[in-house]
C-alpha positions in Angstrom: -29.8 43.5 -40.5 -26.1 43.1 -39.3 -23.8 41.1 -41.5 -23.4 38.6 -38.7 -26.9 37.4 -38.1 -30.5 38.1 -37.0 -29.7 39.3 -33.4 -29.8 42.9 -34.4 -33.4 42.9 -34.5 -33.4 42.4 -30.7 -30.9 45.2 -29.8 -32.9 48.4 -28.6 -33.1 51.1 -31.2 -31.3 53.7 -28.9 -28.4 51.3 -28.8 -28.1 49.9 -32.4 -26.3 52.8 -33.8 -23.7 52.6 -31.0 -23.4 48.6 -31.1 -22.8 48.4 -34.6 -20.0 51.1 -34.7 -18.5 49.1 -31.9 -18.7 45.9 -33.9 -17.2 47.5 -37.3 -14.5 49.3 -34.9 -13.5 45.7 -33.6 -13.6 44.0 -37.1 -11.1 46.8 -38.1 -8.9 46.4 -35.3 -8.5 42.7 -35.7 -7.8 43.3 -39.4 -5.1 45.8 -38.7 -3.5 43.3 -35.9 -2.8 40.8 -38.7 0.9 40.4 -39.6 0.6 41.0 -43.3 -1.8 44.1 -43.2 0.6 45.8 -40.5 3.7 45.1 -43.0 1.8 46.5 -45.9 0.7 49.6 -43.9 4.5 50.2 -42.5 5.4 50.0 -46.2 2.7 52.4 -47.4 3.6 54.8 -44.8 7.3 54.7 -45.6 6.8 55.0 -49.3 4.6 57.9 -48.8 7.1 59.6 -46.6 10.1 59.0 -49.6 7.5 60.1 -52.1 7.1 63.5 -50.2 10.7 63.7 -49.7 11.2 63.3 -53.5 8.5 65.9 -54.3 9.8 68.6 -51.9 13.5 68.2 -51.5 16.5 67.4 -53.8 16.2 63.9 -55.2 19.3 63.0 -53.4 17.8 63.3 -50.1 14.7 61.1 -51.2 17.0 58.3 -52.3 18.6 58.4 -49.0 15.5 57.8 -47.4 14.8 55.0 -49.7 18.3 53.4 -49.0 17.3 51.5 -45.9 14.1 50.0 -47.8 16.4 48.5 -50.4 19.8 47.7 -48.3 18.2 46.0 -45.2 16.6 43.1 -46.9 20.2 42.8 -48.5 21.9 42.8 -45.3 19.7 40.4 -43.9 20.4 37.8 -46.7 24.1 38.6 -46.4 23.9 37.9 -42.8 21.7 34.8 -43.1 24.2 33.5 -45.7 27.5 34.1 -43.7 25.9 32.3 -40.6 24.8 29.4 -42.8 28.5 29.3 -44.4 29.8 29.4 -40.9 28.1 26.2 -39.5 27.8 24.3 -42.6 31.3 24.4 -43.9 
């Protein structure tokens, strides 16, 4: 039986595999649309690129590729702090 109920027994045998695959695909599609999962996948992909650069090129190139990941949150915080200071003092 399928994970969502007993209605799978009413699906014709020739359509069962296709419908289960479609349901599985839709579940994964919805999971990947979640914000947290998308952010995690983006960081994972970027991390894999950085690791590949560190393994195949001089370390300086890998560190340059890692710089946006480290510096962007700092720049965002600095911008937030400057704007807050401008409007509250």
